[in-house]
C-alpha positions as CSV (number, residue, x, y, z in Angstrom):
1,M,-2.2,19.3,56.0
2,S,0.2,16.8,54.4
3,T,-2.9,15.1,52.7
4,N,-3.7,18.5,51.0
5,V,0.0,18.8,49.8
6,H,-0.1,15.2,48.5
7,E,-3.5,15.9,46.7
8,L,-2.1,19.1,45.2
9,R,1.0,17.3,44.0
10,K,-1.1,14.6,42.4
11,A,-3.2,17.2,40.8
12,C,-0.2,19.1,39.4
13,T,1.3,15.9,38.1
14,A,-1.8,14.9,36.3
15,V,-2.0,18.4,34.7
16,V,1.6,18.2,33.5
17,R,1.1,14.7,32.2
18,D,-2.0,15.8,30.3
19,R,-0.2,18.8,28.7
20,R,2.8,16.7,27.9
21,D,0.5,14.1,26.2
22,Q,-1.3,16.8,24.3
23,A,1.9,18.3,23.1
24,A,3.3,14.8,22.0
25,E,0.0,14.3,20.1
26,E,0.2,17.6,18.3
27,H,3.9,16.9,17.5
28,R,2.9,13.4,16.1
29,R,0.1,15.0,13.9
30,G,2.6,17.6,12.5
31,L,5.1,14.9,11.7
32,V,2.5,12.7,10.0
33,A,1.4,15.7,7.9
34,M,5.0,16.6,6.9
35,L,5.6,12.9,5.9
36,R,2.4,12.9,3.8
37,R,3.5,16.1,2.1
38,L,6.9,14.6,1.4
39,G,5.4,11.5,0.0
40,R,3.2,13.5,-2.4
41,R,6.2,15.5,-3.6
42,L,8.2,12.4,-4.1
43,A,5.4,10.8,-6.0
44,Q,5.0,13.9,-8.2
45,A,8.7,13.9,-9.0
46,R,8.6,10.2,-9.9
47,R,5.6,10.8,-12.2
48,R,7.4,13.8,-13.8
49,R,10.6,11.8,-14.4
50,I,8.7,8.9,-15.9
51,A,6.6,11.1,-18.2
52,I,9.6,13.0,-19.4
53,A,11.4,9.8,-20.2
54,E,8.4,8.4,-22.1
55,L,7.9,11.5,-24.2
56,S,11.6,11.8,-24.9
57,T,11.5,8.5,-26.6
58,L,9.2,10.0,-29.3
59,D,10.7,11.1,-32.5
60,E,10.1,14.6,-33.9
61,R,7.2,13.6,-36.1
62,Q,5.4,12.0,-33.2
63,L,6.0,15.0,-31.1
64,R,4.7,17.3,-33.9
65,D,1.6,15.1,-34.1
66,I,0.7,15.8,-30.5
67,G,1.6,19.4,-30.8
68,I,4.8,19.9,-28.8
69,Q,8.4,20.4,-29.5
70,R,11.1,18.5,-27.7
71,E,12.3,21.5,-25.6
72,Q,8.8,21.9,-24.3
73,I,8.6,18.5,-22.7
74,P,9.8,19.3,-19.1
75,E,7.6,22.4,-18.9
76,I,4.5,20.6,-20.2
77,V,5.0,17.6,-18.0
78,A,5.6,19.8,-14.9
79,D,2.5,21.8,-15.6
80,I,0.4,18.6,-15.9
81,V,1.9,17.0,-12.8
82,E,1.4,20.1,-10.7
83,R,-2.3,20.5,-11.8
84,T,-3.1,16.8,-11.4
85,P,-3.6,15.4,-7.9
86,G,-2.8,11.8,-7.2
87,R,-2.0,9.7,-10.2
88,G,-2.3,12.3,-12.9
89,L,0.3,10.7,-15.2
């Protein structure tokens, strides 16, 4: 009888351990995915800041030549960065 109790306890412990390991793995995957999304958003923000800074150095004639007005720079850059995955700008 005590052998059956011991075997049952071992089996229950194994099931609990497996479920705990599975939950930890799912948590790790979720955390990795969240960090990847955060990294992509930070990279987008950096590309957006750099592009705005570079376009802002152009004078009015240069901006006219490329068909934009100074006040349009942030909107145009944001649109391009949002539509372009990876290293769009």
